[in-house]
C-alpha positions in Angstrom: 6.8 64.4 -34.8 3.6 66.3 -34.0 1.2 65.8 -36.9 -1.8 67.8 -38.0 -4.2 67.1 -40.8 -3.9 69.6 -43.6 -6.4 72.4 -43.3 -8.0 73.8 -46.4 -7.1 77.4 -47.2 -10.0 79.9 -47.1 -10.5 81.8 -50.3 -8.3 84.9 -50.6 -8.7 87.7 -53.1 -7.4 87.9 -55.6 -6.5 84.3 -56.3 -3.0 84.1 -57.9 -4.4 82.4 -61.0 -6.5 85.6 -61.7 -3.5 87.8 -62.0 -1.3 88.0 -65.0 2.2 87.5 -63.5 4.1 86.9 -66.7 5.5 90.4 -66.3 7.4 89.2 -63.3 9.4 86.8 -65.5 10.7 89.8 -67.5 12.6 90.8 -64.4 13.7 87.3 -63.3 11.2 87.1 -60.4 9.0 84.3 -59.2 5.6 85.1 -57.7 6.0 85.7 -54.0 2.6 84.6 -52.9 0.0 86.3 -50.6 2.0 85.5 -47.4 5.8 85.8 -48.0 7.7 82.7 -47.0 11.4 83.3 -47.4 14.8 81.8 -46.5 13.7 78.2 -45.8 16.5 76.3 -44.1 18.2 73.9 -44.3 18.3 74.0 -48.1 21.3 72.9 -50.0 22.4 74.9 -53.1 19.1 76.6 -53.3 17.3 73.3 -53.4 19.3 71.8 -56.3 20.8 69.2 -54.0 18.9 67.2 -51.3 19.0 68.0 -47.6 20.2 64.9 -45.8 19.4 63.2 -42.5 19.1 59.7 -41.1 16.0 58.2 -39.5 15.4 59.7 -36.1 17.8 62.6 -36.5 16.4 65.8 -35.2 17.2 69.1 -37.0 15.8 72.6 -37.0 13.6 73.6 -40.0 13.3 77.4 -40.2 11.9 80.2 -42.4 11.0 83.8 -42.4 7.2 84.3 -42.6 5.4 87.6 -42.3 2.5 89.6 -43.8 1.4 93.2 -44.1 -0.5 95.1 -41.4 -1.1 93.8 -37.9 -3.2 90.6 -38.5 -1.6 87.5 -37.0 0.4 85.2 -39.2 1.6 81.7 -38.5 3.7 79.0 -40.2 3.6 75.2 -40.6 6.3 72.8 -41.7 4.9 70.2 -44.1 6.8 67.0 -44.3 5.9 64.6 -47.2 7.0 61.0 -46.7 7.9 58.5 -49.5 4.2 57.5 -49.8 3.2 61.2 -50.4 1.5 61.4 -47.0 1.8 64.9 -45.5 2.7 65.5 -41.9 2.0 69.0 -40.6 4.3 70.3 -37.8 3.5 73.7 -36.2 6.3 76.2 -36.2 7.2 78.7 -33.4 8.0 82.3 -33.9 11.4 82.7 -32.1 12.1 86.3 -33.1 9.0 88.5 -33.8 11.1 91.4 -34.9 12.8 89.4 -37.6 9.7 87.2 -38.4 11.8 84.1 -37.8 10.0 80.8 -37.3 11.4 77.3 -36.6 10.6 73.8 -35.4 12.4 70.6 -34.9 11.6 67.8 -37.3 12.7 64.2 -38.1 11.9 61.4 -40.4 10.8 58.0 -39.0 11.8 55.9 -42.0 14.2 55.9 -44.9 13.5 57.1 -48.4 13.1 60.3 -50.4 11.0 62.8 -48.5 10.3 66.4 -49.2 9.5 69.4 -47.0 8.0 72.9 -47.5 6.9 75.7 -45.2 3.4 77.1 -45.4 2.7 80.7 -44.2 -0.9 81.6 -43.4 -3.0 84.3 -41.9 -4.4 83.3 -38.5 -7.9 84.7 -38.0 -8.3 83.2 -34.5 -5.0 84.6 -33.3 -5.9 88.0 -34.7 -9.2 88.0 -32.8 -7.5 86.5 -29.7 -5.2 89.5 -29.7 -7.6 92.3 -30.6 -10.9 91.0 -29.0 -9.8 91.1 -25.3 -8.1 94.5 -25.7 -11.3 96.1 -27.0 -13.7 94.2 -24.7 -11.7 95.2 -21.6 -11.6 98.8 -22.9 -15.4 98.7 -23.5 -15.0 99.3 -27.2 -17.3 97.5 -29.7 -17.9 94.8 -27.0 -20.8 93.0 -28.7 -19.2 93.3 -32.1 -16.0 91.8 -30.9 -17.7 88.9 -29.2 -19.8 88.2 -32.3 -16.7 88.3 -34.5 -15.1 85.7 -32.2 -18.1 83.5 -32.5 -18.0 83.7 -36.3 -14.3 82.8 -36.4 -15.1 79.7 -34.4 -18.0 78.9 -36.7 -15.6 79.0 -39.6 -13.2 76.7 -37.7 -16.0 74.1 -37.4 -17.3 74.5 -41.0 -14.0 74.7 -42.9 -11.7 72.3 -40.9 -12.3 68.6 -40.4 -12.0 67.8 -36.7 -13.2 65.1 -34.2 -16.7 65.4 -32.7 -15.3 66.2 -29.2 -13.4 69.1 -30.6 -16.4 70.4 -32.4 -18.3 70.3 -29.1 -15.7 72.4 -27.4 -16.0 75.1 -30.2 -19.8 74.8 -30.2 -19.9 75.5 -26.5 -17.6 78.5 -26.9 -19.8 79.9 -29.7 -22.9 79.6 -27.5 -21.2 81.3 -24.6 -19.9 84.2 -26.7 -23.4 84.9 -27.8 -25.2 84.3 -24.5 -26.8 87.4 -23.0 -27.3 85.4 -19.8 -23.6 85.5 -19.0 -21.6 88.5 -18.0 -19.1 90.0 -20.5 -16.0 88.4 -18.9 -17.6 85.0 -18.9 -18.4 85.2 -22.5 -15.0 86.4 -23.4 -13.3 83.8 -21.3 -15.2 81.1 -23.2 -13.8 82.2 -26.5 -10.2 82.4 -25.2 -10.2 79.3 -23.0 -7.3 76.9 -22.9 -9.5 74.2 -24.3 -10.4 76.3 -27.4 -6.8 77.2 -28.0 -5.8 73.5 -27.8 -8.4 72.5 -30.3 -7.3 75.2 -32.8 -3.6 74.4 -32.2 -4.3 70.8 -33.2 -6.1 71.8 -36.4 -6.0 75.6 -37.0 -8.2 77.7 -39.2 -5.8 79.0 -41.9 -6.4 81.8 -44.4 -4.4 82.8 -47.4 -2.1 79.7 -47.2 1.1 80.3 -49.1 3.6 77.5 -49.6 7.3 77.8 -50.2 8.9 75.6 -52.9 9.2 71.9 -51.9 12.7 70.7 -51.2 14.0 67.2 -51.5 15.0 65.5 -48.3 17.0 62.2 -48.5 16.6 60.1 -45.4 19.0 57.2 -44.9 19.8 54.4 -42.4 21.5 55.4 -39.1 24.9 53.8 -40.1 25.2 56.6 -42.7 25.7 59.0 -39.7 26.8 56.9 -36.8 29.3 54.1 -36.6 32.7 52.9 -35.4 35.0 51.6 -38.2 38.1 49.4 -38.0 40.5 49.1 -40.9 42.5 46.0 -41.8 44.7 44.7 -44.6 43.3 41.2 -45.0 46.7 39.8 -46.1 48.2 40.8 -42.8 45.6 39.2 -40.6 47.2 35.8 -40.0 50.4 36.5 -41.9 53.5 34.9 -40.5 57.2 35.3 -41.2 59.6 32.3 -41.2 62.3 33.2 -38.7 64.9 31.3 -40.6 64.2 32.4 -44.2 62.5 35.7 -43.6 59.8 34.7 -46.0 56.2 35.5 -45.4 53.1 33.4 -45.5 50.2 35.6 -46.4 47.0 35.9 -44.4 43.7 34.9 -46.1 40.0 35.6 -45.8 39.9 32.6 -43.5 42.6 33.8 -41.2 41.2 37.4 -41.3 37.9 36.0 -40.2 39.6 34.7 -37.1 40.3 38.4 -36.1 36.6 39.4 -36.5 35.5 38.3 -32.9 38.2 40.6 -31.4 37.1 43.5 -33.6 33.4 43.0 -32.8 34.4 42.5 -29.1 35.9 46.0 -29.1 32.5 47.3 -30.1 33.2 48.3 -33.8 30.3 48.4 -36.3 32.2 48.2 -39.6 35.3 46.2 -40.7 36.9 48.1 -43.6 39.1 46.1 -46.0 41.7 47.7 -48.2 41.6 46.4 -51.8 41.5 42.6 -52.1 42.1 42.3 -55.8 45.1 40.9 -57.8 48.2 43.1 -57.6 50.3 44.0 -60.6 54.0 43.1 -60.9 55.1 45.8 -63.4 56.8 48.7 -61.5 55.8 46.9 -58.2 56.8 49.0 -55.2 59.0 47.6 -52.5 59.1 48.3 -48.8 58.6 52.0 -47.8 57.5 52.9 -51.4 60.9 51.8 -52.8 61.1 51.8 -56.6 62.8 48.4 -56.4 60.8 45.4 -55.2 62.3 42.1 -54.2 61.0 38.8 -55.5 58.9 38.3 -52.4 57.5 41.9 -51.8 53.7 41.7 -52.0 53.3 45.1 -53.7 50.6 47.7 -52.9 47.0 46.5 -53.0 46.2 49.8 -54.6 48.1 48.7 -57.7 45.1 46.8 -58.9 45.1 44.3 -61.7 47.1 41.3 -62.9 46.6 38.3 -65.2 44.2 36.9 -62.6 41.8 39.9 -63.1 41.0 43.4 -62.0 38.5 45.1 -59.8 36.0 42.3 -60.1 38.5 39.6 -59.0 40.0 38.4 -55.8 43.7 38.1 -55.1 44.2 34.3 -55.3 46.4 34.3 -52.2 43.5 35.5 -50.1 41.1 32.8 -51.3 38.1 32.4 -53.6 34.6 33.7 -53.6 33.4 31.1 -51.2 36.1 32.3 -48.7 35.1 35.9 -49.2 31.4 35.1 -48.8 32.2 33.3 -45.6 34.1 36.3 -44.3 31.1 38.5 -45.0 28.7 36.1 -43.4 30.9 35.7 -40.3 31.1 39.5 -40.0 27.3 39.8 -40.1 27.0 37.1 -37.5 29.1 39.2 -35.2 27.2 42.4 -35.9 29.8 43.9 -38.3 29.2 45.2 -41.7 31.9 45.0 -44.4 33.3 48.0 -46.1 35.4 47.6 -49.2 38.0 50.0 -50.6 37.0 51.2 -54.1 40.2 52.5 -55.7 39.5 53.4 -59.4 43.0 53.0 -60.8 44.9 50.2 -62.4 48.3 48.6 -62.4 50.0 48.3 -65.8 49.0 44.7 -65.7 45.3 45.3 -65.3 43.1 43.8 -68.1 41.8 47.3 -68.7 45.3 48.4 -69.9 45.0 46.1 -72.9 41.3 45.8 -73.4 40.4 49.5 -72.8 43.5 51.7 -73.3 41.0 54.5 -73.9 40.4 54.4 -70.1 43.8 56.0 -69.5 45.9 59.1 -70.5 48.4 58.4 -73.3 51.5 60.5 -73.3 53.2 62.0 -76.3 55.6 59.0 -76.5 52.7 56.5 -76.6 53.1 55.3 -73.0 50.3 55.4 -70.4 50.8 58.1 -67.7 51.2 56.8 -64.2 49.7 58.5 -61.2 51.4 61.4 -59.5 50.5 63.6 -56.5 53.6 65.8 -56.3 55.9 65.1 -54.6 54.5 61.6 -54.4 54.8 59.4 -57.5 53.0 56.1 -58.0 54.8 54.4 -60.9 52.8 51.2 -60.2 49.4 52.8 -60.9 47.6 54.2 -63.9 44.9 56.7 -63.2 41.7 56.6 -65.1 40.9 59.3 -67.7 37.2 60.0 -67.8 37.3 62.3 -70.8 37.9 59.9 -73.6 35.3 57.2 -73.1 33.2 58.3 -70.1 30.2 56.2 -71.0 32.3 53.0 -71.2 34.0 53.8 -67.9 30.7 54.6 -66.1 29.2 51.3 -67.3 32.2 49.3 -66.3 32.5 50.8 -62.8 28.8 50.3 -62.3 29.2 46.6 -63.2 32.1 46.2 -60.9 30.2 47.8 -58.0 27.3 45.4 -58.5 29.6 42.4 -58.3 30.5 43.4 -54.7 27.0 44.3 -53.7 25.9 40.9 -54.9 28.5 39.4 -52.5 27.2 41.3 -49.5 29.2 44.5 -49.5 27.0 47.5 -48.7 29.6 50.1 -47.8 32.4 51.5 -50.1 35.3 53.6 -48.9 36.3 55.4 -52.1 40.0 56.1 -52.6 40.7 59.6 -53.9 37.3 60.5 -55.3 38.4 64.0 -55.8 40.6 62.9 -58.7 37.5 61.7 -60.7 34.7 63.9 -62.1 32.0 64.9 -59.6 29.3 64.2 -62.2 30.5 60.6 -62.3 30.0 60.1 -58.6 26.6 61.9 -58.8 25.4 59.5 -61.4 26.9 56.3 -59.9 25.7 56.9 -56.3 22.2 57.7 -57.5 22.1 54.8 -59.9 23.1 52.3 -57.2 20.6 53.9 -54.7 17.7 53.1 -57.0 17.9 49.4 -56.3 20.2 49.5 -53.2 19.4 52.5 -51.0 21.2 50.9 -48.1 24.6 51.3 -49.8 26.9 53.8 -48.0 29.7 55.7 -49.7 32.7 57.2 -47.7 34.8 59.8 -49.5 38.5 59.6 -48.8 39.0 63.2 -50.1 41.7 65.0 -48.2 41.4 67.9 -50.5 40.1 71.5 -50.9 37.0 72.3 -49.0 34.8 73.0 -52.0 35.5 69.6 -53.5 34.9 67.8 -50.2 31.6 69.6 -49.8 30.5 69.0 -53.4 31.2 65.3 -53.2 28.9 65.2 -50.1 26.2 67.2 -51.9 26.1 64.9 -54.8 25.7 61.7 -52.7 28.6 60.6 -50.5 27.1 59.8 -47.2 30.3 60.3 -45.3 33.6 62.1 -45.7 37.1 62.0 -44.3 38.0 65.4 -42.8 40.8 67.6 -41.7 40.5 66.2 -38.2 44.0 64.7 -38.2 45.5 68.2 -38.7 43.3 70.1 -36.2 45.1 69.8 -32.9 44.5 72.9 -30.8 41.4 73.6 -28.9 40.7 76.7 -31.0 41.1 74.7 -34.3 38.9 71.9 -33.1 36.2 74.2 -31.8 36.1 76.2 -35.1 36.1 73.1 -37.3 33.6 71.0 -35.4 31.2 74.0 -35.2 31.4 74.2 -39.0 30.7 70.5 -39.4 27.8 70.5 -36.9 26.1 73.6 -38.3 27.1 74.9 -41.8 27.7 71.6 -43.5 25.6 69.3 -41.4 22.6 69.2 -43.8 24.6 67.4 -46.4 28.1 66.3 -45.2 28.7 63.8 -42.4 32.3 63.7 -41.1 34.3 60.6 -40.2 37.2 61.3 -37.8 40.4 59.1 -38.0 43.4 59.8 -35.7 45.6 57.9 -38.2 45.2 56.0 -41.4 47.5 53.7 -43.4 48.6 56.9 -45.3 48.5 59.5 -42.5 50.7 59.8 -39.4 50.7 63.5 -38.3 53.6 65.0 -36.2 51.2 65.2 -33.2 50.8 61.4 -33.4 54.4 60.8 -34.2 55.7 62.6 -31.1 52.8 62.4 -28.6 53.2 58.8 -27.7 50.5 56.8 -25.9 48.9 60.0 -24.5 48.3 61.4 -28.1 46.6 58.1 -29.0 44.4 58.2 -26.0 43.4 61.8 -26.6 42.8 61.7 -30.3 40.8 58.5 -30.2 38.6 59.8 -27.4 37.9 63.0 -29.3 37.3 61.2 -32.5 34.8 58.9 -30.8 32.9 61.7 -29.0 33.1 64.9 -31.2 31.3 63.3 -34.1 29.1 60.2 -34.6 31.4 58.3 -36.9 35.1 57.6 -36.3 37.7 55.1 -37.5 40.7 53.2 -36.2 43.5 51.7 -38.4 44.8 48.4 -37.2 47.9 48.8 -35.1 46.6 51.9 -33.4 46.2 49.8 -30.3 50.0 49.2 -30.3 50.8 52.9 -30.8 52.5 52.4 -34.1 53.9 55.9 -34.6 57.3 55.6 -36.2 57.4 57.9 -39.2 59.1 57.5 -42.5 61.8 60.3 -42.4 60.5 63.5 -43.9 56.9 62.3 -44.3 53.7 62.2 -42.4 53.5 58.5 -43.0 54.3 55.3 -41.2 57.7 53.8 -41.5 57.5 50.2 -42.9 54.1 51.1 -44.3 51.7 48.2 -44.5 50.7 49.2 -48.0 54.0 47.7 -49.2 54.6 44.7 -46.8 53.0 42.2 -44.5 52.4 42.9 -40.8 52.3 40.3 -38.1 51.0 42.2 -35.1 50.9 39.1 -32.9 47.4 39.8 -31.7 46.7 38.3 -28.3 50.3 37.8 -27.4 52.2 39.7 -24.7 55.1 41.7 -26.2 57.3 43.4 -23.5 57.2 47.1 -23.8 54.4 47.2 -26.3 51.3 49.3 -25.6 47.9 47.8 -25.9 45.0 50.2 -26.2 42.4 47.5 -27.1 40.7 48.0 -23.7 40.6 51.7 -24.2 38.9 51.4 -27.5 36.5 48.9 -26.1 35.6 51.4 -23.4 35.1 54.2 -25.8 32.8 52.1 -28.0 30.9 51.0 -24.9 30.4 54.6 -23.8 29.2 55.5 -27.3 26.7 52.6 -27.3 25.3 53.5 -23.8 25.0 57.2 -24.4 22.7 58.2 -27.3 23.7 61.8 -27.3 27.0 60.7 -28.8 25.1 59.3 -31.8 24.4 62.7 -33.3 26.3 65.5 -35.0 24.3 68.7 -34.6 24.0 68.6 -30.8 27.5 69.8 -29.7 28.1 72.7 -27.4 31.5 74.1 -26.6 32.4 75.5 -23.2 35.4 77.4 -22.0 38.6 76.5 -20.0 41.1 79.0 -18.7 43.9 76.9 -20.0 43.8 77.1 -23.8 45.3 73.6 -24.1 42.1 72.1 -22.7 39.1 71.4 -24.9 35.6 71.3 -23.3 32.4 70.3 -25.0 29.0 68.7 -24.2 26.5 66.7 -26.2 22.8 66.5 -25.4 19.8 65.4 -27.3 19.8 65.1 -31.1 17.5 62.2 -31.7 13.8 61.5 -31.6 12.5 58.9 -29.1 16.0 57.4 -28.4 16.6 58.8 -24.9 19.1 61.4 -26.0 17.0 64.2 -24.6 17.6 62.7 -21.2 21.4 62.1 -21.8 24.2 64.6 -21.5 27.9 63.8 -21.9 30.6 66.4 -21.1 34.1 65.8 -22.4 37.2 67.6 -21.1 40.5 66.8 -22.8 44.1 67.9 -22.3 45.5 68.4 -25.8 49.1 68.7 -24.5 50.4 65.1 -24.7 53.5 66.0 -22.7 52.4 67.9 -19.7 49.9 67.7 -16.8 47.3 70.5 -17.1 45.2 71.9 -14.4 42.6 74.6 -15.0 39.2 75.9 -14.1 36.3 75.3 -16.5 33.5 77.8 -17.3 30.5 75.8 -18.2 27.2 77.1 -19.8 24.9 75.3 -17.4 21.6 76.0 -19.3 23.2 74.4 -22.4 23.8 71.1 -20.6 20.1 70.3 -21.0 19.6 69.4 -17.3 17.1 72.1 -16.6 19.4 73.9 -14.3 20.6 77.6 -14.3 23.5 79.6 -13.2 24.6 79.1 -9.7 23.3 75.6 -9.4 25.3 72.3 -9.2 25.0 68.9 -10.9 26.3 65.4 -10.5 29.3 64.4 -12.6 30.3 60.8 -13.2 33.6 60.1 -15.0 33.0 57.2 -17.3 36.7 56.5 -17.7 37.9 56.5 -14.1 34.6 56.0 -12.3 35.2 59.3 -10.3 32.1 61.1 -9.0 31.9 64.8 -8.1 29.5 67.6 -7.5 30.3 70.3 -10.0 29.1 73.8 -10.5 29.7 76.2 -13.5 33.4 76.6 -12.7 34.9 73.2 -11.6 38.6 72.7 -11.3 40.2 69.8 -13.3 43.6 68.2 -13.4 44.4 66.1 -16.5 47.4 63.8 -17.2 49.6 62.4 -18.6 51.4 61.1 -15.6 50.7 60.4 -11.9 47.9 57.9 -12.8 45.8 60.7 -14.3 44.0 60.2 -17.6 44.3 63.0 -20.1 40.5 63.0 -20.8 37.4 63.1 -18.7 34.2 61.7 -20.4 31.6 62.7 -17.9 28.0 61.7 -17.7 26.2 64.6 -16.1 22.8 64.5 -14.3 20.9 66.8 -12.0 21.4 64.5 -9.0 
C-alpha cells in the first residue's frame, strides 16, 4: 500500500461554508463540492452497509473525478485504519474520456476501516502540460518559466516534505529562473523525473474535495479462504453389532480420533452438525420415516430434550470436558471447529414449556411444526420472532456465548433465511463487538436477494447455487457474478454435496463427477467444503429426491475409515492433493482474480487465477484449470487462451511452460493448446496447471 502524508488543501474561492446551500435541500440535493467526486466503488447499498475484505486482499477502488475547463485534476484514495490514521494512495486515470480513476488497495490488519476518494486540482500537472507547449512555441516563455517556479515554491511552502526533496525542488526553482542557462535547460529542470517523483510522493493539491466516507470491515483470512470438512460426531467411531444390529454411538473422544486424518488431508475447519440432546416426540426414523424404532437416534436438528436445549450436549457424546478436549485437539492439529447453529426446537425442548411464546400457536392450540413444502419436519418447531422478539434475541445471544466460551469461533447457521434479517444483523454485530474473530456461514439455499442481504448484514460466508451450476456457461456466468458484482460483501462457499443435497449430476456421474466437482469447488473460489463420505463416492439417492439414501441425519454411519473395502472408492488422496495445491499456490486463496478462457468444446471449462493478494506471492503465481464437465465421455478440444490475462508478461503468439499439478505432465503451450481429458484410459478429467514463462 503506497502511502502519502495528507497534503493541506490550498484555499479555494468561495469556501463552501460561505455559500448558503440550504436551498439545495429543497430539491433533495447534497452539495457536490468544488471538484465533483462521483460513483465511488465498491460501495454497498449506497454506503448503508459495509464493504468487506480480509487482510491482504487486493481490490479495485474507483471513482469518477473531473472538473470544469482544461486544468489538470487528480484523485487520491484515503484509507483510514482502526486507529484513525490516514493512508493516502494515488489513483490513476484509466479512461480520460469518462474521467474514470482507480487504484488497488488492501488492509494490513483487521478491524473497522473506512475509505473515501479525494478529488483535487493539480497545479503542477496543469503547468507541466501547458508550460512546455508554450515554451517550445515561443509564447510567453519567461512568464511560463516563472509560473513553474512559483508552483514549485508553493509545493515547498504548503506541503511538508523531507529535506532532500525540498533540495530537489529548490534546485529546479533556481534553474527555472536562471538567465545563465538556455531556455531548454531551464524548462528541463522544472519537468525533470526527480521533480515529478518528489511531487508524486507528496503532491500540491488545490480545491481538495472529498467523497463521503464509507465503512470498510476487514476480517481475518479464514473469513474468505478455507477448506471445510463436515462430520456427524455420533457417526465417528460408531459401531453396529453384527448379531443384534444395535449401534454403539460415537463420542467426542472417538470423533477426536478422526481429526488427524482430517487435518492430514489439509482441511482448515472441522464442521460439526448439532451436538445437542435430541427430542423423542415425533422422532424421525430412517430416511425421514414418520415412524422411528426404539433404537433410531433421531435427527440432530430436532434439538431439545429433558437433558437440555441449545446450550447442552447430547449425553451420549460426552460432557463438557470431552467437548473441550475435542476443540483443543483440533487446534493442536491446525483445525478450527465450526458448529451448526439451528434455531429450531423439538417438541421436548425446554423452550416449548418455558417459552411457548417463542413459537407459532395454531387455531387448535397446538404448536406448528416446520414445513418446507413438500418437505415436512414433524419433529421440529420453528421459532416465531414476532411475538417476543427481545426475549428470543437475548436467549440466542446467551446460547451463542456458551459455545464461544468453549472455543467455537465459527457458526454454520442452518436456514438463516427463515429468520428475520434484522435479527442476524443485530446478533452478528453484537458478537463482533467482543469477538470480531467469529465467522458466520449462511446455509441459505434461497432467493438471490435474501442470500445477498444476509451477506450484507454480516454473514462472512454463504452457501451458493454451485451444486446446481453444472455446464461451462452456467459456471462461467455464476462465478463471474460472485467475483465481481457481489464480491465486496458476499463470500461464496462451494460444496459438491452436503448431508441434505445430492444433485442428479452427482447421483449419476460416479467417481468422475466427484473428481471434477471437488476440483472446481477447490479452485474456482477460496472456500469450499466436503461432507464426510464424499471420499467413498456416496451417491445413492432417495427415490424421487435430491438427497442421500439412508441419510445420516436419521441414522448412524460406520464408514470404516482406514479399512480396505473391496470395490469402494477412496478419494482421500485426491482431496489431500487438492488441498496441497491450494496451500502451495496463493492465487487460489482469492476470489476476485478469476479469468475465464475459451474452449471449442462447450463441455470444457477453462479459467485461470493470478494475483489477488498483497505481499503473499500471488502476483508471481498463475494457475490454469481445464475441466471436462462431461463425466461420461472423453473430451478432446483446442483451447483459446487470453495470454496477457495470465499475468506472465507475455503477449499473443508467445509460448509458456505448463506443469500439470495432478499428473506431473509438462508441456510448452501457446494460446491454442490441444487437450484430451478423461474419464477413461488413465486420463484425469481435470488439468490443474501451474503456468510460468519458462
